[in-house]
N, C-alpha and C positions, 0 to 999 in steps of 0.2 A: 262437822257438828261436834260440839263440846261433849266429852265422854260422859260427863254427869247428866247432861240433858238426854243423851242416848239411853243411859241406864233408866232413866226416869220414863222415857217414851216406851221402852219395852218392858215396863212393869217390874224392874228389878230394885229391890231393896238391898243396898249393899252389905247390911249386917243382919238380915232376917230372911234368908231364903229356905224353902222347904227341901228336905232331902229327897222326897220322892212325891209325884203327883200322878194321879190316874185319870185326870179329866177334869171333874168337878168337885172332887173330894180329895182331901189331904190324907196322907198315910199316918199312922198312929204315933210314930216316934221319931226321935232323932239320935244318932249315934255320934261318932267323931265328926270333926269339922274339917272342911277343905277350904283353904285360903287361896284365893286367886291374886297373884301378883304380876303385873304387867311386866314383860321383857323390855318394853320400850323405855320405861324411866325407872324401873324398880318399885314403883308405888303399888300399894295395897288397892285392889278394886273392890272385892267383896268376898263373902264367905257363904258357904252352904254347908248344911249337914250331910252326913253320908247314911245310907240306909242300914238299918239293922236287919237281922234275920227276920224279925216280926215284920218290918216294913216290907221287906221283899216278899214275904208270903202273902201280905195283903195285897201287893201290886199285882202278883201272878193271879191271884184269885180273881181280882177285878178285871184283869185282862181276858180271863176265861169266860166270865159272865158277859162281858162286853162282846166278845167274839159270837157267843150264842145268838145275839140279836144282830150284830153288825153283818154277819155273813148272810142274813135274810134281806138286807136292803138290796135292791137292784143295783147292779154294778154302775149304771150311769147316774144313779142317785148318789152313790159313793163318789163318783167322779165330780159331781157338783160340789161336794164338800171340799175336795181337793181344789177345784177352781176357785172357790171362796178363799182357801188358804193362799193360793196365788196372788189373789187381789189384795189380801192383808199383807203379804210380803212386799208387794209393790208400794204400798203405803208406808212400810216401815224399813224400806231398802237403806236409806241413808244411815238410820240409827243402828240397825243390825250390822251393816257393812263396817261402821266405825268401831263397834264393839269387837267384831272379828279382828280387825286391824289392831285394836289396842290390847286385847287379851292374848291374841296369838302372836302378833308382831309383824304380819305381812302388810305390804304397802296398802294404803287406803283404796287405790284402784282395784287391787286383787281382792280385797275384802268386799268391795261392792260387786266385783265380778262373781265372787262366790254366792252372794245373795241372788244375783241374776241367774246362776245356774239352778238355784232353787226354784225360782219362778218358771225357768224353761222346763224343768222336769215335771212341775205341776201341769204345765200346758200339755206336755207329752202324755202324762198319766190320764188327763181328762179324756183325750182322744182314745187312749188305750181302754178305757172303761166301757167303750163300745165295740171293742175288737178282741175280746178274750175268746178267740175262735178255737173251736175243736175240729175234728175231722169226721166225714162219713166215709166208711170203708166197705168196699164190696164183699159180701159173705159168700162163702162157698155152698152154703145151705139155702135151699129154696124158702122163699117166704120169710127170710131173716133180715134184719137191718143191724148193721154193726156201726158203731160210732165211738169216738173219743170225746171226753168233755173234761174240763179242768175245775177242780174244786179247791176252795181256800184251805190253807194248811192249819191255821190256828194262830195262837200268839207267837210272834216272831221276835226273837232277840237280836238287837243290833248293838254292836260294840264298835264305837269309832275312835279315830285317832285325832291328835291336837292339830294337825297341819291344815285339814279342812273341817273345822269344828262344826259346820252347819250344813254344807252342801251334801256331804256323804250320808248324813241322816236323811236329808230329803230324797236322795237317790233311792234309798232303800224304802223309807217310810211311805211315801205317796204311792209308790208302786204296790207295796204290800197292802195298803188300804184299798185301792180300787179292786184288788184281788180278793177282798174280803176278809184280810187278816187283821188282827190287832197287833200292835208293836210295844215292845219294852226296850227302851233305849238307855244304854250306859255310854255317856259321852266321856271323853278323856278328863281325868282328874286335873289335867294342866289347863282346860278350858271349860270349866263347869258353868260359868255364867252364859256362855253361849248356848248351852243346853237348856238352862232356865228360860232364856229369852224365846227360843223356838217353842218350848212347851207352853209359854204364857200366849203366844200368838195362836197356836193350835186350840188352846182351850177357849180363847175368845170366839174363834170360828165355830167350834163344837157347840158352844152354848147358843150361839145364834141359829145353828142348823138342827138342834135337837139330837146331837149324836150321843149315843149311850156312853156312860162311864167305862173306862178301861180300854178304849180304842187306842189311845195315845197315852203311853206311860213312860215316866222318867225315873231312873234309879242312879243316884250319885254315889261314887265310891272308887275304890282302887282295885287291885287285882282280884281280891277275894269275891267282889261282886261279879266279875266276868267268870270266875270259877263256879260260882253258884248257878249262873245261867248256862254255862256249858254242861254242867251235871244235871240240869233239870229236864227230865223227859217231858215235862209239860210245854216245853218249847221246841216243836218239831224242827225249827230252822234257826241256826245261829249265823248271822252275817256279821263277820269280824274284819276290820281294817287295822292294820298295824304292823308290827315287826314279823319277820319270819319266825323267830323264836316264839312269840306269842301265838301265831298261827298254828304252829306245829302242836302246841299244847292244846289249843281248842280243837283242832282236827282229831287228835287222839282221844280227848275226853268225849266229844260228841259222838265219834265213831264207836266208842265202847257201848254206848247206849243205842247205836244204829240210828242216830239222828242225822240230819242233813247240815252241811256247812256251806257257806258262800264266803270264800276267803280272798281278800285283796291285800296282799302283803308287799314285801319290798320289791324295789325295782334298782336295776344297776344299768341304766339305759345308755345306749351307745348312739352316736350320730356319725355317719360315714360321709366324708367329703371327697367326692370324686375329683379326678383331673378335669372332668367335663361339668363341674358344678358352677352354678352362679354364686360366686364367693360373696357378694354382697348379701344375698339372702341367707347364706349359710352363717355368715358372722352373726346377723341378727338373731337367728334361730338358737345358735349355740350360747350367746349371752344371755338371752332371756331364759333358755332352758337350764343353764348352769347358776344363774344369779337370782332369777325370779324366786320369790318366797324364801329368799336367802338359802336356796338349795334344799328346801324341805318339802318339796313335793315328791310324792312317789314316783312321778314321771320326769323328775329333774334330769338333766343331762350330766351324766358322771363321766363319761368317756367320749372323747372325740377322735376318730380315726381317719387320718388325712392321707391322701395319696402323696407319695414321695415327690412327685413332680410340682406340686403346689404346696408342699408342707412348709417351707420356709416362708413363702409369702403369706400364707394363711396364719401362721404363728404370729408373724410380725403384726399383722392387721389385728389379731385377737388381743395381743398385749396392748395395743393402742386403744382398742375399744374398752378394754378393762380399765384403762386409766380414765375413762370418762364416767365410771359408775359413781353415783352419788349415794352415800350411805348415811343414814340418820333416821329421825323420827319418821316412822312409816305413815303418820297422819299428815305429813307434809307432802303434797303431791309432786314437788320438786325431787324427791328422793327415790331412787330406783329400788333400794334394798334396806329392809329394817334389820332387827336382831334375830339371833337364834331364840329358840323357845326358852332356854334357861342356861344356867352355868354348866350343868352336866353335858349338854350338847356342845358347849365350847370346849370342854375337856376332851370329848370324843373327837371333835374336829382337830385339835391340836395333836393328839395321840396319832391320828391317821396320817398327818403331815409327817411326823417324825419316823412312822413306819415307812412311808413311801421313800423318804430320804435315806433310811438305812438300807433299803434294797437297791439304792443307786438312782433313784429319781431326782430329776434336776428341777427345782422351782424356777419357773420363768416369770411368774407373777407371785411375789412373796406373800404368804398369809400372815396371820397373826391377830391379836386381840387389840381392838381400838380402845383408847382411853381418853380421858378429858371430860369437860362439863357436859357435852352432849351424849356421852356414852357411859353415864353413871351406872347403869344396871349391870355393866360387865358382861353383857350378852351380844355385843357387836364385835363382828370379825370381819377381815379382809377377804374378799374372793381370792381364791388361790388356784394357780395352774401349775401342774407338775408334769414335766416331760418324762415319759417312761417308755419301756419295751412292752410289747403286747402280752408278754407272758409273766409280767410282774405279779406276784401274788396279791399286792395291795389293791389291784384293780378288781379282784373277785368279791370285794366287801363293799357294800353300800355304806357311805357316810352321809348322814343327813345334815348336810352343810354345803356351802358354796365351794366345794373342792373338786376341780375338774382335772382329769388326766387327759394328756394329749400324746398321741402315738401316730406312727406312720405305717403305711402298707404299700405293697407293690402291686398286687392284683386284687380284684373285687372278690374272688374266692377266698383269699387270705383275710381280707377285711371282714367278711361275713363270718368266717370261722373265729376271728377274735371276738366279733360282737356276740356271737352265740356261745362262746366258751366261758360262761359265767353261770352260777346256779340259778339266778334270777331271769325271768323272761317276761317283763311288763312291756316296755315301750322301745321302740327303735325308729331310726330315720336314716334316709339316704338322700344326699343332694347330688343330682346328676340332671344333665340335659340330654342324656342319650337313652333312647327307649329301651335298648336291649338290657342296659344296666338296671333300669327301673323294673323291668319285667322279672329279671333274674332275682332281684332282691325280694320281690313279692311272690315268687314262685315256691313250690314244695322244697326246693333246694336253698331257700333264702333265709329270711329272718325267722327265727322260731319264737318270736314274741307275740303276745296277744294283740299288740298295736304295731304296725309297721307302716310308716309314712315316707312319702316321697316329696322332697322339696318343701317340707315344713318340718318343725322341730319335734322333739320327743313329748313336749308339754302342750297343753291346751286342747284336750279331748272335748268333743261335743256330745250332748246328752242323747242325740239320736242313735248314736253307735253304743254297742255293749262295750263296757269298760272292764278290763282285767287282764290278766297274763297268765303264763304257764310256768311250769317247773316250781321253784320255790316261792314264786309269786302267788301260788295257791290255786290257779285254775277257775276262779270264780268270775262271773260276769254280772255287773251292776248297770243300772241305768237303762239305755235304750235296747232297740232291736227287740228280740224275744227273750230279753233277760227276765221278764215277768214270770216266765215259766218256773224259775227257781222258787217263787213264792206260792206255788200252787201244787196240787197233786194231780196226776193224770189218772183218768178213770176210763176204762174200756167198758161200753155197754153193748149188749145184744139183745135185740127184741125179736121174739117169734110171734108173727101175727098169722101164722098158718094154723092148720089143724092136725099136723103130724109133728113128731119129735125126731127129726134126722140128727144124727150125731156128726160131729167134725171128722174129717179124714175118712168119711165112708164107714166108720165103725158100726157094726151090728150089735145090738144088745136086746135080743128078743126074749120075752118070757110070757 
C-alpha cells in the first residue's frame, strides 16, 4: 500500500496531529513538536505536538473520570469492545502494517505480523473477559466463607519502545481494558504516528460502542512525559518497555511511591547449537533471530554458542546464509532486512563492533554502513558476525542491531553457564534432538531466562504465553497466561453467615 494512502486510511494528517487525546475530546493545548522521519528513505512523514503539563493533567483527570464508569461495565461487555477493536484492526491491517514498516523500518511482512499480534491479543482478551477467576478457600471458622476476587487498579500508564510500536501497546491495553482499567499511553517519540493511528482506530470503536471518555488516552512526548507518569501516584501501575537504563529509573521512581511496575527491558539472548542438533533448523533460526527487524527485537539472537564438534561446519553454513540476505526498502517484500531506526543506532552498532575487535574478536562476516542511492537515509547497515571467546566483555552488552557473536563450547553445562552469564534474562534456545539435553536445558539447573525454547529460535513469541524475562530484563510478564493479574488488585473476602463470632486461630476475646 502507498504510504500516503495508508496515512489517509488511518486518519493521520501529516502536519496537524493532536498531542493528546482522551477518547472523544482533545486536550487543551500543544507544546513542542515531534517530527517523524522515516529511516527507510530519510523523508519526513508527519509531525505531532507534545503534551504540556496542562495537557497531561487534563488527560489524567479524564482517565480517572472514565475509570469510575468503565469499571462498572460487566467484563464481557468490555470484552465486546475489545472484539470490535480486533475487527477494526482486521479492516486496517494493510494500512497499519505499512505505517509500522515505514516509520520504524522493519520489513512489511513483520509490520503486518505485528498488526496480526494485535488482532490475536484482542481475541485472547475477549475470552479472558469471561475468565477473570477468583478462588473459594476453606475457612477454619464455622459458618464462614472465604474467597479471593480481583478488582481493577485504575488508570494504567503504558510506556512503549520504537521496535514494536503498536503490538506492545495492544498487549497491555486490551488486557487492561477487559480488567476494567483505563490506559494512558506514551509511545516512543521515534514512532509517534503509529501511536496516533492506534488511538484513531480505538476512538472510532469507542464512538460506536458508547465507551466513556478517558478509557483510552494518548500522550506524546519525550523522557519528561515518562517521568511525569512514573511520579504520578494516580497511576497505580506503570508498564514500561525499553532499555535497562530506562527501566531502572522507572522502577526506582515508582517504588518510591509504592506503586507497581511491569517492566520488559533488555535482552541478550543466546541460542545453543548442540552436536545433536538439526543444523538446517538451527541455521534458519539463527539468521531470522539475528537479522529479523535488523536485530532490533528485544528477543533478537545476540549470541550463538556452538558445540566444538560442529562449530566449523555450522560457522561456514552461517556465513553462506548471511551472503543471501537482501537489504533494502522494507516495503519491498523481496528484502529481508531494512534500516536501523536512526543514525544514533548506527553509531552504537559501529562502536560495538570496534569494542569487540579491540578485545580480540574476529569478524567472520564484516559489518559496516551501506551507501548508495538505495540507502540515502544513512541507516542501513550490514549484518555482522564476530567470533569471540565465551568470557569476552563485549558479549555482556545488548547492541540493538544485527550484530551476532559466535563462540564454541565443549559440554552442555558450559554452554548453559555461558548463556546465563549475562545480566539480562529474556529469551534463550537450544537446538538438539537428544531428549536428555532438552530436559536439562529446561530444568531448574538450565536456562535462567523467562523464555526457554527447544528447536526454535529466540524470537517469535506467541500471545498465549506470558512474555518477559528475569534479572535486568525486569521480571515483568505481558500478554498471555495469567499476566492479566498484573493489571488488577487481589482482594480477600470473608463472609460470616452464622450467628456467632469465632476468631481465627481459636483466639478468645470474651467480655
